[in-house]
VMD Tcl script that builds the backbone (N, CA, C; Angstrom):
set m [mol new atoms 264]
animate dup $m
set s [atomselect $m all]
$s set {name element resname resid chain x y z} {
  {N N MET 1 A 8.655 -11.573 -23.732}
  {CA C MET 1 A 7.750 -11.191 -22.679}
  {C C MET 1 A 6.708 -12.286 -22.498}
  {N N LYS 2 A 6.434 -12.606 -21.268}
  {CA C LYS 2 A 5.406 -13.591 -20.975}
  {C C LYS 2 A 4.044 -12.940 -21.165}
  {N N ASN 3 A 3.201 -13.556 -21.955}
  {CA C ASN 3 A 1.855 -13.025 -22.191}
  {C C ASN 3 A 0.930 -13.479 -21.082}
  {N N VAL 4 A 0.298 -12.538 -20.436}
  {CA C VAL 4 A -0.650 -12.825 -19.371}
  {C C VAL 4 A -2.045 -12.649 -19.931}
  {N N ASN 5 A -2.899 -13.620 -19.713}
  {CA C ASN 5 A -4.279 -13.545 -20.201}
  {C C ASN 5 A -5.192 -13.037 -19.103}
  {N N TYR 6 A -5.907 -11.973 -19.379}
  {CA C TYR 6 A -6.949 -11.462 -18.499}
  {C C TYR 6 A -8.194 -11.364 -19.368}
  {N N GLY 7 A -9.112 -12.260 -19.145}
  {CA C GLY 7 A -10.281 -12.314 -20.011}
  {C C GLY 7 A -9.929 -13.055 -21.285}
  {N N THR 8 A -10.413 -12.557 -22.410}
  {CA C THR 8 A -10.194 -13.244 -23.677}
  {C C THR 8 A -9.033 -12.661 -24.474}
  {N N THR 9 A -8.507 -11.517 -24.073}
  {CA C THR 9 A -7.464 -10.861 -24.829}
  {C C THR 9 A -6.177 -10.808 -24.017}
  {N N LYS 10 A -5.059 -11.064 -24.656}
  {CA C LYS 10 A -3.773 -10.961 -23.985}
  {C C LYS 10 A -3.475 -9.504 -23.667}
  {N N VAL 11 A -2.893 -9.283 -22.509}
  {CA C VAL 11 A -2.535 -7.924 -22.100}
  {C C VAL 11 A -1.582 -7.317 -23.118}
  {N N SER 12 A -0.622 -8.107 -23.581}
  {CA C SER 12 A 0.382 -7.585 -24.505}
  {C C SER 12 A -0.218 -7.097 -25.826}
  {N N ASP 13 A -1.384 -7.584 -26.195}
  {CA C ASP 13 A -2.034 -7.146 -27.428}
  {C C ASP 13 A -2.589 -5.735 -27.323}
  {N N LYS 14 A -2.782 -5.240 -26.095}
  {CA C LYS 14 A -3.375 -3.928 -25.884}
  {C C LYS 14 A -2.346 -2.846 -25.570}
  {N N LEU 15 A -1.063 -3.191 -25.555}
  {CA C LEU 15 A -0.041 -2.260 -25.092}
  {C C LEU 15 A 0.947 -1.890 -26.187}
  {N N ASN 16 A 1.454 -0.642 -26.107}
  {CA C ASN 16 A 2.545 -0.266 -27.001}
  {C C ASN 16 A 3.861 -0.750 -26.384}
  {N N GLU 17 A 4.963 -0.541 -27.067}
  {CA C GLU 17 A 6.251 -1.081 -26.616}
  {C C GLU 17 A 6.694 -0.523 -25.260}
  {N N LYS 18 A 6.507 0.768 -25.026}
  {CA C LYS 18 A 6.886 1.361 -23.734}
  {C C LYS 18 A 6.039 0.779 -22.602}
  {N N GLU 19 A 4.749 0.603 -22.872}
  {CA C GLU 19 A 3.864 0.027 -21.864}
  {C C GLU 19 A 4.222 -1.428 -21.577}
  {N N LYS 20 A 4.659 -2.164 -22.604}
  {CA C LYS 20 A 5.091 -3.553 -22.400}
  {C C LYS 20 A 6.319 -3.603 -21.501}
  {N N CYS 21 A 7.278 -2.709 -21.710}
  {CA C CYS 21 A 8.469 -2.645 -20.851}
  {C C CYS 21 A 8.072 -2.302 -19.427}
  {N N PHE 22 A 7.171 -1.334 -19.288}
  {CA C PHE 22 A 6.683 -0.943 -17.973}
  {C C PHE 22 A 5.981 -2.119 -17.297}
  {N N PHE 23 A 5.165 -2.837 -18.051}
  {CA C PHE 23 A 4.444 -3.998 -17.531}
  {C C PHE 23 A 5.423 -5.040 -16.996}
  {N N ASN 24 A 6.505 -5.288 -17.730}
  {CA C ASN 24 A 7.511 -6.259 -17.287}
  {C C ASN 24 A 8.146 -5.825 -15.971}
  {N N VAL 25 A 8.469 -4.535 -15.846}
  {CA C VAL 25 A 9.041 -4.013 -14.604}
  {C C VAL 25 A 8.028 -4.170 -13.472}
  {N N LEU 26 A 6.789 -3.826 -13.726}
  {CA C LEU 26 A 5.737 -3.924 -12.723}
  {C C LEU 26 A 5.566 -5.367 -12.246}
  {N N MET 27 A 5.543 -6.316 -13.162}
  {CA C MET 27 A 5.373 -7.719 -12.786}
  {C C MET 27 A 6.579 -8.233 -11.996}
  {N N THR 28 A 7.770 -7.802 -12.356}
  {CA C THR 28 A 8.968 -8.192 -11.617}
  {C C THR 28 A 8.901 -7.676 -10.186}
  {N N LEU 29 A 8.523 -6.412 -10.026}
  {CA C LEU 29 A 8.402 -5.826 -8.689}
  {C C LEU 29 A 7.286 -6.498 -7.895}
  {N N ALA 30 A 6.186 -6.805 -8.554}
  {CA C ALA 30 A 5.043 -7.424 -7.874}
  {C C ALA 30 A 5.397 -8.806 -7.335}
  {N N LYS 31 A 6.310 -9.497 -8.004}
  {CA C LYS 31 A 6.754 -10.807 -7.525}
  {C C LYS 31 A 7.677 -10.670 -6.311}
  {N N GLN 32 A 8.370 -9.539 -6.216}
  {CA C GLN 32 A 9.329 -9.327 -5.133}
  {C C GLN 32 A 8.699 -8.724 -3.888}
  {N N TYR 33 A 7.644 -7.935 -4.060}
  {CA C TYR 33 A 7.050 -7.188 -2.955}
  {C C TYR 33 A 5.549 -7.444 -2.865}
  {N N ASP 34 A 5.003 -7.234 -1.673}
  {CA C ASP 34 A 3.563 -7.383 -1.474}
  {C C ASP 34 A 2.789 -6.302 -2.224}
  {N N PHE 35 A 3.364 -5.106 -2.280}
  {CA C PHE 35 A 2.745 -3.985 -2.981}
  {C C PHE 35 A 3.837 -3.088 -3.525}
  {N N VAL 36 A 3.475 -2.195 -4.438}
  {CA C VAL 36 A 4.425 -1.223 -4.977}
  {C C VAL 36 A 3.818 0.169 -4.876}
  {N N THR 37 A 4.676 1.167 -4.923}
  {CA C THR 37 A 4.240 2.561 -4.932}
  {C C THR 37 A 4.679 3.187 -6.251}
  {N N THR 38 A 4.110 4.331 -6.544}
  {CA C THR 38 A 4.465 5.037 -7.770}
  {C C THR 38 A 5.958 5.320 -7.815}
  {N N LYS 39 A 6.504 5.778 -6.708}
  {CA C LYS 39 A 7.918 6.138 -6.657}
  {C C LYS 39 A 8.821 4.933 -6.918}
  {N N VAL 40 A 8.514 3.811 -6.297}
  {CA C VAL 40 A 9.324 2.601 -6.482}
  {C C VAL 40 A 9.294 2.138 -7.936}
  {N N VAL 41 A 8.109 2.129 -8.538}
  {CA C VAL 41 A 7.980 1.677 -9.928}
  {C C VAL 41 A 8.661 2.668 -10.873}
  {N N ALA 42 A 8.508 3.959 -10.610}
  {CA C ALA 42 A 9.131 4.981 -11.453}
  {C C ALA 42 A 10.649 4.837 -11.450}
  {N N GLU 43 A 11.222 4.619 -10.273}
  {CA C GLU 43 A 12.674 4.456 -10.176}
  {C C GLU 43 A 13.132 3.191 -10.892}
  {N N ALA 44 A 12.410 2.097 -10.701}
  {CA C ALA 44 A 12.786 0.829 -11.335}
  {C C ALA 44 A 12.643 0.887 -12.856}
  {N N ALA 45 A 11.632 1.604 -13.332}
  {CA C ALA 45 A 11.376 1.692 -14.774}
  {C C ALA 45 A 12.174 2.807 -15.441}
  {N N GLY 46 A 12.736 3.709 -14.625}
  {CA C GLY 46 A 13.474 4.839 -15.191}
  {C C GLY 46 A 12.565 5.829 -15.888}
  {N N MET 47 A 11.365 6.017 -15.349}
  {CA C MET 47 A 10.375 6.911 -15.945}
  {C C MET 47 A 9.983 7.996 -14.954}
  {N N PRO 48 A 9.494 9.108 -15.456}
  {CA C PRO 48 A 8.964 10.139 -14.554}
  {C C PRO 48 A 7.753 9.598 -13.790}
  {N N GLU 49 A 7.529 10.141 -12.587}
  {CA C GLU 49 A 6.400 9.686 -11.786}
  {C C GLU 49 A 5.063 9.958 -12.471}
  {N N ALA 50 A 4.957 11.043 -13.222}
  {CA C ALA 50 A 3.696 11.349 -13.917}
  {C C ALA 50 A 3.366 10.260 -14.936}
  {N N THR 51 A 4.347 9.814 -15.690}
  {CA C THR 51 A 4.143 8.744 -16.666}
  {C C THR 51 A 3.794 7.446 -15.950}
  {N N THR 52 A 4.484 7.194 -14.857}
  {CA C THR 52 A 4.234 5.990 -14.071}
  {C C THR 52 A 2.802 5.973 -13.544}
  {N N ARG 53 A 2.333 7.106 -13.036}
  {CA C ARG 53 A 0.948 7.189 -12.548}
  {C C ARG 53 A -0.047 6.911 -13.675}
  {N N ARG 54 A 0.239 7.438 -14.844}
  {CA C ARG 54 A -0.645 7.231 -15.997}
  {C C ARG 54 A -0.703 5.745 -16.366}
  {N N TYR 55 A 0.443 5.082 -16.405}
  {CA C TYR 55 A 0.470 3.656 -16.726}
  {C C TYR 55 A -0.204 2.833 -15.629}
  {N N LEU 56 A 0.038 3.177 -14.370}
  {CA C LEU 56 A -0.599 2.452 -13.272}
  {C C LEU 56 A -2.121 2.606 -13.335}
  {N N ALA 57 A -2.585 3.800 -13.683}
  {CA C ALA 57 A -4.025 4.030 -13.828}
  {C C ALA 57 A -4.590 3.172 -14.968}
  {N N LYS 58 A -3.842 3.058 -16.058}
  {CA C LYS 58 A -4.287 2.246 -17.192}
  {C C LYS 58 A -4.393 0.778 -16.791}
  {N N PHE 59 A -3.377 0.268 -16.083}
  {CA C PHE 59 A -3.408 -1.131 -15.671}
  {C C PHE 59 A -4.489 -1.378 -14.626}
  {N N SER 60 A -4.796 -0.368 -13.846}
  {CA C SER 60 A -5.889 -0.475 -12.883}
  {C C SER 60 A -7.232 -0.583 -13.619}
  {N N LYS 61 A -7.411 0.210 -14.662}
  {CA C LYS 61 A -8.641 0.144 -15.474}
  {C C LYS 61 A -8.760 -1.189 -16.205}
  {N N MET 62 A -7.612 -1.798 -16.502}
  {CA C MET 62 A -7.602 -3.093 -17.179}
  {C C MET 62 A -7.785 -4.244 -16.182}
  {N N ASP 63 A -7.967 -3.925 -14.912}
  {CA C ASP 63 A -8.150 -4.914 -13.836}
  {C C ASP 63 A -6.949 -5.835 -13.651}
  {N N ILE 64 A -5.762 -5.319 -13.869}
  {CA C ILE 64 A -4.542 -6.074 -13.628}
  {C C ILE 64 A -4.050 -5.802 -12.214}
  {N N ILE 65 A -4.214 -4.542 -11.787}
  {CA C ILE 65 A -3.811 -4.145 -10.444}
  {C C ILE 65 A -4.964 -3.416 -9.769}
  {N N VAL 66 A -4.875 -3.318 -8.461}
  {CA C VAL 66 A -5.831 -2.524 -7.692}
  {C C VAL 66 A -5.031 -1.565 -6.829}
  {N N SER 67 A -5.633 -0.431 -6.518}
  {CA C SER 67 A -4.945 0.556 -5.697}
  {C C SER 67 A -5.658 0.708 -4.366}
  {N N ASP 68 A -4.871 1.106 -3.386}
  {CA C ASP 68 A -5.391 1.340 -2.048}
  {C C ASP 68 A -4.728 2.599 -1.521}
  {N N GLY 69 A -5.516 3.540 -1.056}
  {CA C GLY 69 A -4.977 4.787 -0.538}
  {C C GLY 69 A -5.185 5.919 -1.515}
  {N N LYS 70 A -4.700 7.084 -1.112}
  {CA C LYS 70 A -4.853 8.271 -1.948}
  {C C LYS 70 A -3.512 8.972 -2.108}
  {N N ASN 71 A -3.370 9.595 -3.254}
  {CA C ASN 71 A -2.214 10.434 -3.564}
  {C C ASN 71 A -0.887 9.783 -3.210}
  {N N ARG 72 A -0.089 10.411 -2.368}
  {CA C ARG 72 A 1.263 9.939 -2.088}
  {C C ARG 72 A 1.319 8.622 -1.326}
  {N N SER 73 A 0.263 8.278 -0.632}
  {CA C SER 73 A 0.268 7.032 0.145}
  {C C SER 73 A -0.355 5.863 -0.620}
  {N N LYS 74 A -0.653 6.054 -1.899}
  {CA C LYS 74 A -1.318 5.022 -2.697}
  {C C LYS 74 A -0.386 3.830 -2.910}
  {N N LYS 75 A -0.944 2.646 -2.711}
  {CA C LYS 75 A -0.224 1.397 -2.922}
  {C C LYS 75 A -0.954 0.602 -3.994}
  {N N TYR 76 A -0.192 -0.141 -4.772}
  {CA C TYR 76 A -0.763 -0.945 -5.851}
  {C C TYR 76 A -0.458 -2.410 -5.603}
  {N N TYR 77 A -1.464 -3.247 -5.817}
  {CA C TYR 77 A -1.376 -4.690 -5.622}
  {C C TYR 77 A -1.807 -5.388 -6.901}
  {N N LEU 78 A -1.251 -6.566 -7.147}
  {CA C LEU 78 A -1.763 -7.370 -8.251}
  {C C LEU 78 A -3.203 -7.732 -7.959}
  {N N LYS 79 A -4.019 -7.780 -8.969}
  {CA C LYS 79 A -5.451 -8.044 -8.811}
  {C C LYS 79 A -5.713 -9.380 -8.116}
  {N N ASN 80 A -4.941 -10.404 -8.417}
  {CA C ASN 80 A -5.190 -11.721 -7.839}
  {C C ASN 80 A -4.560 -11.894 -6.462}
  {N N THR 81 A -3.953 -10.845 -5.910}
  {CA C THR 81 A -3.351 -10.893 -4.589}
  {C C THR 81 A -4.296 -10.234 -3.601}
  {N N SER 82 A -4.572 -10.900 -2.525}
  {CA C SER 82 A -5.458 -10.338 -1.516}
  {C C SER 82 A -4.757 -9.195 -0.785}
  {N N MET 83 A -5.428 -8.058 -0.683}
  {CA C MET 83 A -4.827 -6.914 -0.003}
  {C C MET 83 A -4.695 -7.176 1.487}
  {N N THR 84 A -5.437 -8.120 2.022}
  {CA C THR 84 A -5.334 -8.407 3.442}
  {C C THR 84 A -4.057 -9.152 3.778}
  {N N GLU 85 A -3.431 -9.750 2.778}
  {CA C GLU 85 A -2.184 -10.478 2.996}
  {C C GLU 85 A -0.972 -9.564 2.947}
  {N N ALA 86 A -1.139 -8.360 2.470}
  {CA C ALA 86 A -0.014 -7.441 2.291}
  {C C ALA 86 A 0.492 -6.949 3.639}
  {N N ASN 87 A 1.800 -6.837 3.722}
  {CA C ASN 87 A 2.435 -6.309 4.926}
  {C C ASN 87 A 2.989 -4.937 4.626}
  {N N PRO 88 A 2.415 -3.877 5.198}
  {CA C PRO 88 A 2.868 -2.514 4.887}
  {C C PRO 88 A 4.298 -2.257 5.285}
}
mol reanalyze $m
mol bondsrecalc $m
mol representation Tube
mol addrep $m
């Protein structure tokens, strides 16, 4: 797994093995798409949507991703990607 540095601590140092796998799926999707949704990430990761929402919330608190919208219409973007560049 590629270690991404955010601040002084590597992201991988703060995650358990399931979260690391989820992170890899999220980063792969983020490279392919302007934004991701809970449903898309859940399907790609093979996880329930509830677990996916929990992980997305954790990565949002870690300032890796940002969210836009509410509930079912919520979209997630990489923190270093401008939301104005995203094409819905």
